[in-house]
N, C-alpha and C positions, 0 to 999 in steps of 0.2 A: 484410456486416455481422457483426462478430465479437461473440459473446456472452460477457460477461464476469461474473465474481463478484468482489465486493469484500469483503475481510476487515477488520474493525476490532475493537478492544477497548475504545476509550474514546469520546471526544466525537464523532468522525466527521466532523470539518470538511473533511478531504480527501475523504472519501466524498461529502459534499454538494456540494463544489466540482466533482468530476468528474461527478456526476449533473446539476448545473446546466449544465455544458459540453455534455453529451449533449442535454439538452432544448432548449437555445437553439441547438444546431447547430454550435458551434465545435469540438465533438469528435464527428463525424458517422459514423465508421466502426465504432462499437460500441454495444451496449446493455448496460445493467447488469440481468442477469437475477435477481441475488440478492445480498443482504447477508448475510454469515456473521459472528456475533459469538460470542465465548467467555465473555462476562460478561453476567448477567442484567440488570444496571443500566447497561449501556453506553448512553450518550446517543444513540449512532448509531441506535439502534432507533427513538427518537422522530423523528429526521431522516428515517429510511426511510418511516415512516408518513406524514409530511408530504409527502414527495416521491413517494408512491405506488410505492414500490419493495418488492418482496417481501423479507422478512427472516427469518432463523432464528437462534435461540440454540441452540448446541450445547454442553451443559455437559461439559467434559473430566472432571470428577469422576464423572460417571455411567459411565465407561468404564474397563475394567481396565488399559488401556495406551494410548499415543499412536497405535498402529496402529489399534486398534478405534475410537478417537475420529475419527481421520482416515477411516476406512472410512465411518462415518456421514456425514461431510461430503462424501465423494466421491459416495455415493449421491444426495445432493441436486444435486450439480453435474452428474452424468451425466443426471439427470432433465431438467435444464434445458438440456442441450447446451452447457454452459460450455466454452470453449476457452482462456480466459485467466484466471488468478487474480492479483488486484491487491490487494497487502497496503497498507493505508493506516492505519497505526497498530495493527497487529495484533501484540501483544506476546507471541507464542508462537513457539517454534521450529518450522518445518515439518519433518515427519519423512519417512522413506522412502516411506511410502504415497503421499503427494501428490507428492513429488519424482519418484518413478518413473513415476507416471501422467501427470504434466504436465511432461515435460522441456522446459526453456527456455520454459515457459509460465506461470512464476510470477515476478512482479516485485515490488519493494519500493521504497518511498520511504524515505530516510534523511536526517535533518536535520543533515548535516554533509558536508564535502567529503572523501569517502572516498579513500584508506585511513585518513585522519585521523579520530579520534574515533568508532569503531564502537561498537555497544552501545546500551543503553537510554537514555542520557543525553547524546546527542551535542551538544546546544546547551550544556547546563550544563558539560560537559567542555571544550568549546572556550573557554567563557567563563572558567572557573576556571584554564585554562592560559594566560590572557591571550594567545591566538593572534592573529596579525595578521589572519587571514581564516578563515572557515569557509564553509559553503555548503550545497547541497542535491544529493543523488545519487539517481538512480534506477538500480537494478541488478537483474540476474537473482538469483534466490535459489537458493543451493547449501546444502551441509550446514554451512557455516561461519556465523560471526556477521558479517553484512554483508561477505562476501568475495566474492560473485558478481560476474560480469563486468559492468562499468559500461556503461550504455545511454546516459545523459546526466548531466552535472552542470554546476553553475554556482557561482562563487564569490560571497561577500560579503565585502568588506573591513570589518573591525570597528572601529568607532569606539571608542577607549578610554573615552570618556565615557558610552557606553550602559550602562544597567542590564541585568540579565539579561532582564527582560521586554521591554525594547526590542529586544534582540537576537533573542528568541523571535519578536517581531511581524515583524521583518525577514525571518527565516528562513521563517516560515509564509507570508508574501507571496510569497516566491519559489517555495515549494512549490506554491502555487496556479497559478502560471504554467507552471512546468517539468513538472509531473506529467502534465496533460492532453497536453502535446506528446509526452511519452515514450510515453504509453498509445496515442496516435494512430499513432506510428512502429511501435510493436510490432504493433499491429492491421493496419497496412499490410503488414507482413512476412507476417503470417498469411494475409492475403487473396491475397498474391502466390504463397505456397506452395500454396494451395489451387487457384489457377488453372491 
């Protein structure tokens, strides 16, 4: 069983979906030890309480720099024995502190078919570009913006008649299918490396 921490900044729907998959058994090789949020009003905190998952809010403004902020997070992760960090709508760049201590142990979900439309507005960017397709990508995190090695991705053909919110709902529906599969795959690799 791999101990994971999920990081989120906002509503936490992907966090909730992953925890549901763990609780119902379709994602059976990991446990969520901790939710980490960087915003006091993140809705993900309410979801964590409802799901009985321990959660912490670490305020980046309380630390002199990114390294000090991430050292505080790392202290919590190490207390819990976390082996994998899963970014689920965490809108902050990961710095050297976490990258160096968790090499190839930080993954992210991005709502576009990378390398197309990296950055904070993947769905909207694809929509405004009138792209023929977009998708969902799960990738390792490196120091770039959505540039890490791709673990899994799937395409969605965009119906030109869709509104932006319709496209968003199609992308999110695919996220809820793809993300648990990718997390399970990485946890399997971690278990094999341990064996």
